[in-house]
N, C-alpha and C positions, 0 to 999 in steps of 0.2 A: 583467504587471509587478507584480501584487499580491504583497506580501511582500518585494520587493527594490527597491533603487534603480534608477531608469531609467538605462540605459547611454547615455551621450552622448559623441559624438566631436566635438571642435573641430578643424576642418581649416583650415590656413593654408599659404601658399606657402613661407614661411620663418620662422625664429625668431631673426632678427637683432635688433638693438637699435632697431627702429623703434617708432613710437608705437602702431600697431595691435597689434604683437606684445607690447609691454609690457602692454597691456590684458589680454591672456590671462593673464599672470602675476599681475597685480593681482586679476583676478576669480577665479583658481584659489585664491588664498589665502582667499577668502571664500565659496567654494561650499558649499552645503548637502549634505554627503556622505551624510546620512541619506536623501536623496531622489534625488540624482544622482551617479552614478559617472562622473567625467569622465576622458577620455583625449584626447590631442592627437596629430595626425599632421601632418607637414609635408613639402613636396616637395623643397626645395633643401638638400642635405646640408651645403653650405659656410656656410649661414646658420643656425648652431646656437648662437649666443652665449647664448640664454636657456634652453636645454635644462637646464642644472644648476639654475636657479631653479625650473623646473617640477617637476623631480625632487625638489627640496627641499620643495616644496609637496605632495608625495605623488601627483603626476599622472604616470601612465605616458605615455611619448612614443614615437611610431613615426615613423621616417624612411622616406619612400617612395622616396628614393634616386635621384632623377634630375630633370633639368630638364623643363619643359613640352615636349610634343611627342615624348617618348620613352616609356619603359615604365612610368612612374609611375602612369598611370591603371589599368593592369592590377594593380599592387600595391595600389592603393586598392580595387579591386573585390575582391581576395582578402582584404584586411583587413576590409572590410565583411561579407563572408560568414563569416569566421572569428570575429569578435568579436560579431556579431549586435547591433549598436547599435539602440536604439529611436529615436534622434534624431541627426541630423548637423547641427552648427552651423558654417557656413562663414564665413570672414573675408576672403577675397580672391577676385576675380572668376574667375580661371582655374580654381583648384581647385573653386570653387563650381559652375561649369558642369559639370565632370566629375562632381561629386557628384549634381547634378540628373539627369544622364544615366545614372549607374550605381547610384544609391541604391535602386532598386526601390521598395518601398512604405514605406520608412522616412520618418519625418517630417523635414522640412527647414526649418531656420531660417537666415537669412542676416543678418549684420551688414554694413551699408554704411558704410564708413569715409571714402569720398571722393566728390567730385562726378563724375558720369559722364563729363564732358568730359575728365577726366584720362586716361581709358583709351584705348588704341589702338583704331582703328576695328574690326578683327576681334573684339577683346574686347567692345566695345560691342554688336556684332551678336549674338555668341554669348550674351552676358548677356541681351539683350532677348528672344531666341528662347526662352530657358529660364527666365526670371525667374518666370513664372507657376507654375512647379512648387514654388516656395517656399510652405510653409505659413504662414510669418510672416517679416517683415523688420523688423530693428531699425536705426534710423539714429542716428548718434552726435551729430547736431545737427539743428535745424530746417532749416538751410540744406541739409543733405544730404537730408533728407526731402523738401523741396520739389523737389529735382532728380530724385528717384525718381518723384514723381507717383503717381497711382493706376493702377499697372500691372496690378493685379488687384483687382476689387471685393471687399468683405467687411469687416464690422465688426471692428476690432482687428487687421487684417492688418499695418498699419504702426505701429510704436511708436518714439518718440524716447526714447533713454536717454542722458543726459549722464553719462559715466563720470567717474571722479576718480582722482587719483594715490594711491599707497599708499606714503607716505614713511616710515611706521612711526616709529622713533625717530631720524629724521635730525637731525644736529646743528644748532644755531643759536647765536647770540650771538657776542660778541667773540672767544672762543677758537676757535670754528668758523671765523670769518672769517679769523683769522690762519693757521689750519691750511690752509684752502683756498688762500689766496694763496701760502703756502709751497709747497704741492703743485704749483702751476702756475708758481712763480717770478715772481709778480707783486709789484711794489713796494707797500708798505703805503699810500703816499699817492696811488696812481694811481686815477683814475676808471675802473672796469672795466665794460664792456658785454659781456654773454655771450649766445650763441645756441646752440641745440641742434637738430640736424637732419641728415639725410643730405645730402651735397653733390651736389644734383641741381638741374635747371632749375626744378622746382616750388618749391623752397625759395628760389631767387633770392638766394643769398648775394652774387652779383655786385653787386646794388643796395645791399646792406648795406656792402660794401667801398667802393663809391663814396661812400655817405653818410658813412662813417667817415673817409674822406680829407678830406671837407669839414669834418667836426666837428673834426679835429685842427688845423685852422687856428686855431680859437678856443680849443681845449683840448688843447694839445700833450702834456699828461701823461696823456691817456686811453689805454686799452688795449682791444683787441677780442679776445675768445676765441671761437673757433669749435670746438664739440664735434661730432664726426661725421666720417664718411668717405663716399666715394662717387665716381662716375665723373668728376666735374668738379673733383676736388681739384687736379690739376696746373694746370689753367687758372686756378682761383681763387688758387692760390699766385702765379701770374704777375701777377695783378691786385692782390695785396695790397701795401700800402705799409708804412710804419713803424708799429710798435705793434700789429701783428696776430699772434696766436698760433693755430696749428692744433693743437688738443689731441688729435685723433684720436677714434676711437670709444671711449666710456667707459661702464663699468658702474656708476660711482659719482657720477653727476650730482647726486643730492641732497646729497652731501658737498661738491661744488664750489659750489653755488648761494650759500651764505653769503658767499663771497668776492667776489661780484659786486655792483655798485651798480644796474645796470639790465639787464633782460632784453629781448631784441629778436627778433622774427621778421619777416622780409621776404618771406614766402611770396606766391606768385601764386595758389596753390590750397591749400585746407586742408579737412579735415572739422572736427574739433575736436582740436587738438594736445595730447597729454599733456604735452609740454614746457612749454607755457604754463601749464597748471594746476599743474604742479609749482613753477614759478617763483612763481606767485601764492600758493600754499600756503606757500612759504618767505618770503613777505613782500617780494617784489621788485616795484617798479613796472615796467611793461612798455611798450614801443613796438612795435606790431604793425600789420600791414596789414589793411585792412578787407575780409577775404575769409572765405568759409566760415562756420564757427560761431564764429569769434573774437569778433565783436561780441555774441554771445549771453552771453559770460561776462566781457567787459571793456567797461566804459562809458568812452568817450572823455572825459578830464578827471577821471575818478574814480580808477580803478585804474591808469591809464596814459594813453597816447595811441594813437590809431589813425589811420592815414594810408592814402591810396590805394596800391595795389601798383604796382611799377615806377616809382617816383618818388623817386630818391635825394635830391633837394633837399628835398622835404617830410619825408622820413625824417630827414635831417640836422637840420632845424629842430626836430623833435620831440625828438630825442636831445639837441640843444643846450639846449632848455628845461629838461630834467631835469638835464643836466650842470651847469648854472649855478645850480641851486637845491637845496641839500641838504634844506631844509625841505620842499619839494615832493616830493622823492623819499621822504622819511619818511612824509608824509601819504598819498601814493598807495600806498606799500608796506603801510601799516597797513590801508588800504581793501582792498587786494588780499588780504591775509591774512583779513580779515573775510568778503569775498566767497567765499573758498575754502572756508568752512565748509559751503557748499552742494555742494561736490564730494565726494560720498560714494561711495567705491568699493564698500563693503558694500551700500549702498542700490541702486547700479547692478546688482550681481549679483542682488539680490533681485528687481529689476524684470525682469531677463532670465529668472530662474527662473519668474516669473509667466507670461511668454510661453511657456516650456516647458510649464508645467502646462496652459495653454489648448490648446496644440497637441496634446499627448498625450491630452487628454480627448476629442478629437473622434473 
């Protein structure tokens, strides 16, 4: 490798607008190209929303062109042989298993974005059987790291890296607030609660809808905006009452955040959600469930409120507390913005590259 950047492949299942996928784009913008030549490969061709953003960041992207269980592992093996990567950095469990089995003597780094109990049983088994082939593992939160445990002994094998959002020159202030509300068709005087996430059981928007229905009894002028798409959309639309808007999958979330008063995540499982860090960086107070890495970045009563998962009544009480007190929202929002100064995407990428350097030096 002397005299040239190390060739690194980032391998993901898809490049849709999920939090883990967005981290790839954020990190790509801050990669040290003098030391690492980054490329990306992904499995599912229909999940390609972030391909243009990676291309704009100067990152070559390869589509392996098929769902798990078909011919994509053969395409991965051919890509590895053709491009002669020095290191493969995997980001989802199923492609990671394939890389561990097909990677040969290449160095392997894996980022764990979720708690293992989220995975299906066959995925957990395949993961466990091959996990020791990783030369290093990065966890997105201490909660995720605790779930991994010491599956392979060795100093420095497991590293926690808190990523951060890359909002760039995202708008803020009264003009941005008016523009965001106009974009979504929201009344100027409404109390707006927003959430961002795939419409899946893990995110548990059903509990949020139930909580919002309770909130509307005391605050009938409130609105709830759900940004995201997913398999439960039809069911969630059936559950939704008055004041709920389904905004679909959006690539302009930082532009919408100034139009909201409170951010909310009702998840049952999380690693460390990018959406929460974006909301805090935008100066929004948040109401979140006490799962995964969220308590690591949001202190209950300081930057927002945290409640147990799967409890719509507690969620409604926390939302009601913020809805009733503009001063509290302002104080918590200011604290969230201050806390967000520790969310450093450039620093996260430097930490990842230090892992690369240790692995490649062995």
